[in-house]
C-alpha positions in Angstrom: 0.0 0.0 0.0 1.5 3.3 -1.1 1.3 5.8 1.9 1.7 8.8 -0.5 -1.5 10.2 -2.0 0.2 12.8 -4.2 3.9 13.5 -4.9 4.4 17.0 -6.2 8.1 16.8 -6.0 8.7 19.6 -3.6 6.0 18.2 -1.3 4.3 14.9 -0.6 0.8 14.5 0.6 0.3 11.4 2.7 -2.9 9.4 3.1 -2.3 9.3 6.8 -2.6 13.1 7.1 -5.6 13.2 4.8 -7.5 10.6 6.9 -6.6 12.4 10.2 -7.9 15.7 8.7 -11.0 14.0 7.3 -11.7 12.6 10.8 -11.3 16.0 12.4 -13.6 17.6 9.7 -16.4 15.0 10.1 -16.2 14.9 13.9 -16.1 18.6 14.1 -19.2 18.9 11.9 -21.2 16.8 14.3 -19.9 18.8 17.3 -20.9 22.1 15.6 -24.3 20.8 14.6 -25.1 19.6 18.2 -23.8 22.8 19.7 -26.4 24.8 17.8 -29.1 22.9 19.7 -27.8 24.5 22.9 -27.4 27.9 21.4 -23.6 27.8 21.7 -22.0 30.5 19.6 -20.4 29.1 16.4 -17.3 31.2 16.9 -16.8 29.7 20.3 -17.1 26.1 19.2 -15.0 26.5 16.1 -12.2 28.1 18.2 -12.5 25.3 20.7 -12.2 22.7 18.0 -9.3 24.3 16.3 -7.3 24.9 19.5 -8.2 21.5 20.9 -7.1 19.9 17.6 -3.7 21.6 18.0 -3.2 20.6 21.6 -4.4 17.0 20.9 -2.0 16.4 18.0 0.9 17.8 20.1 -0.2 15.5 23.0 -0.7 12.5 20.8 2.8 12.9 19.3 4.5 13.6 22.6 2.9 10.6 24.2 4.1 8.4 21.4 7.6 9.8 21.4 8.0 9.4 25.1 7.3 5.7 25.0 9.6 5.4 21.9 12.3 7.6 23.3 15.0 5.0 22.8 14.6 5.7 19.0 13.7 9.4 19.0 16.5 10.4 21.4 18.9 9.6 18.5 16.6 11.0 15.8 15.3 14.2 17.2 14.2 15.7 13.9 11.9 12.6 13.3 9.8 13.8 16.2 8.3 16.4 13.8 7.5 13.9 11.0 3.9 13.1 12.1 2.8 12.4 8.6 4.8 9.1 8.8 2.6 8.0 11.7 3.1 7.8 15.4 0.1 9.6 17.0 -1.2 7.9 20.2 -4.9 8.6 20.6 -4.7 8.4 24.4 -2.2 11.2 24.5 -4.4 13.3 22.3 -7.4 12.6 24.5 -5.5 13.6 27.6 -4.2 16.9 26.2 -7.5 17.6 24.6 -9.3 17.1 27.9 -7.0 19.4 29.8 -7.6 22.1 27.2 -11.4 21.6 27.2 -11.5 22.0 31.0 -9.5 25.2 30.8 -11.5 26.6 27.9 -15.0 25.8 29.4 -14.0 27.2 32.8 -12.7 30.4 31.2 -16.0 31.1 29.5 -18.2 29.6 32.3 -19.6 26.7 30.1 -20.8 23.4 31.6 -17.8 21.2 31.1 -19.7 17.9 31.3 -22.3 19.0 28.7 -19.5 20.1 26.4 -17.7 16.8 26.8 -21.0 15.0 26.0 -21.2 17.1 22.8 -17.5 16.4 21.9 -17.2 12.7 22.5 -19.7 11.8 19.8 -17.7 13.8 17.3 -14.5 12.3 18.7 -15.4 8.7 18.3 -16.6 9.1 14.6 -13.3 11.0 14.0 -11.4 8.1 15.5 -13.3 5.6 13.2 -12.2 7.6 10.2 -8.7 8.5 11.4 -7.8 4.8 11.9 -7.7 4.3 8.2 -4.5 6.4 8.1 -2.9 3.4 9.7 -4.1 1.2 6.9 -2.3 3.3 4.3 0.9 3.4 6.4 0.8 -0.4 6.8 0.9 0.0 10.6 -1.2 -0.8 13.7 -1.9 -4.3 12.5 -2.2 -7.5 14.4 -0.4 -10.8 14.2 0.4 -12.7 11.0 -2.5 -14.8 9.6 -3.5 -16.5 6.4 -5.4 -15.3 3.3 -8.1 -17.9 4.0 -8.6 -16.7 7.6 -9.1 -13.1 6.4 -11.5 -14.2 3.7 -13.5 -16.2 6.2 -14.0 -12.9 8.2 -15.7 -11.4 5.1 -13.1 -8.6 5.0 -13.1 -6.7 1.6 -10.4 -7.9 -0.7 -8.7 -4.5 -1.0 -8.1 -4.5 2.8 -6.8 -8.0 2.7 -4.3 -7.1 0.0 -3.4 -4.0 1.9 -2.6 -6.2 4.9 -0.2 -8.3 2.7 3.0 -6.7 3.9 6.2 -8.1 2.3 4.3 -11.3 1.4 2.8 -11.9 4.9 -0.9 -11.4 5.7 -1.7 -9.6 9.0 -4.9 -9.0 11.0 -6.3 -5.6 10.2 -6.7 -4.4 13.8 -7.1 -0.8 12.4 -10.3 -2.1 10.8 -11.5 -3.8 14.0 -11.1 -0.6 16.0 -12.6 1.6 13.2 -15.7 -0.6 13.2 -15.9 -0.6 17.0 -15.8 3.2 17.0 -18.4 3.4 14.3 -20.7 1.2 16.4 -19.9 3.3 19.4 -20.8 6.4 17.4 -24.3 5.0 16.7 -24.7 3.9 20.3 -23.7 7.3 21.7 -26.0 9.1 19.3 -29.0 7.0 20.4 -28.0 7.2 24.1 -27.7 10.9 24.0 -31.2 11.4 22.6 -32.8 9.6 25.5 -35.2 11.9 27.4 -33.7 10.9 30.8 -30.1 11.1 29.6 -28.2 13.1 32.2 -25.3 15.5 31.6 -22.0 13.5 31.8 -23.5 10.1 31.1 -22.6 10.1 27.4 -19.0 10.9 28.4 -19.0 8.0 30.8 -20.4 5.7 28.2 -17.7 6.8 25.7 -14.9 5.9 28.1 -16.4 2.5 28.9 -17.1 1.6 25.2 -13.9 2.8 23.8 -11.9 1.4 26.7 -13.3 -2.1 26.3 -12.8 -2.2 22.6 -9.3 -0.8 22.7 -8.2 -3.1 25.5 -9.3 -6.2 23.5 -7.9 -5.0 20.2 -4.6 -3.8 21.7 -4.1 -7.4 22.8 -3.8 -8.3 19.1 -1.5 -5.5 18.0 2.2 -6.2 17.4 3.5 -2.6 17.6 2.2 -1.5 21.0 3.9 1.1 23.2 5.2 -0.8 26.2 5.8 0.1 29.9 8.1 -2.7 31.1 6.2 -5.9 30.1 2.8 -4.2 29.9 1.0 -2.6 26.9 0.5 1.1 27.8 -2.8 1.3 25.8 -4.3 -1.6 27.8 -3.4 0.1 31.1 -5.0 3.4 30.0 -8.0 1.6 28.4 -8.6 -0.2 31.7 -8.5 3.1 33.5 -11.0 4.5 31.0 -13.4 1.7 31.8 -13.1 2.2 35.5 -13.4 6.0 35.3 -16.3 5.7 32.8 -18.2 3.4 35.2 -17.7 5.7 38.1 -19.0 8.7 36.0 -22.1 6.7 35.0 -22.8 5.7 38.6 -22.3 9.2 40.0 -24.2 11.0 37.2 -27.2 8.7 37.4 -28.0 9.6 41.0 -30.9 11.8 41.9 -34.1 12.5 40.2 -34.3 11.5 36.5 -35.7 15.0 35.7 -32.6 16.9 37.1 -29.5 17.7 35.1 -31.0 16.3 31.8 -28.7 16.6 28.8 -31.6 17.5 26.5 -33.0 20.2 28.8 -33.0 23.1 26.4 -34.6 25.5 28.9 -31.7 25.8 31.3 -28.7 26.7 29.2 -25.5 28.6 30.0 -25.3 32.1 28.7 -22.0 32.1 26.8 -20.3 35.5 26.2 -17.6 34.9 23.7 
């Protein structure tokens, strides 16, 4: 699979970058659309998305480079070559969360409601962005056979893309992309419930993505490691635990209080 979409000589445009940007665009579109329901100024939300995107990309790259420091300590300039891959989503989520908390507190916006708005766009963005790994021939699972992949009813172009140097591999990027797509549908439906409380959608995202990533990470052969443990599995397990706690805490009290879809009690945002 050729990772380069377009080679103009003086510059190369990589599929990886295109898929990441496409994921940001689609996810951002859902965030903007949902924000309008709550009368959140479009300028505010666009600024949040753009700034959060910058912080998240920086965080995703730093997170990856820290756990691959043995290599990057001898190739410092390669740290900036993000188009070649090497963005860890957990680092992006962490840095993005820190920025969102700061940004919402600054303008006195309900942080939990904003997170509920964002996680739906985030998970569809993840589903799309994972395809960048496909074009880079990375984030795959263990070696397998052509017959095994065909039995999973995987499209032929993906199977051939997973034929790397004559060896077929499990397309774990596809498994995660599909898991995120299912999560996107689940979160959309869950968020529309009349009794859905502020913060519950965020909790469900953490549980859903944490479970899927933990299982899929077990198949991957290029995981970031902390001693003998896969870092992504440790963080994913933490996601599940934190998500369950959020769901438990936010579900307490009257079902009519703190409803996500309560459009009568909104924050006045002066931006």
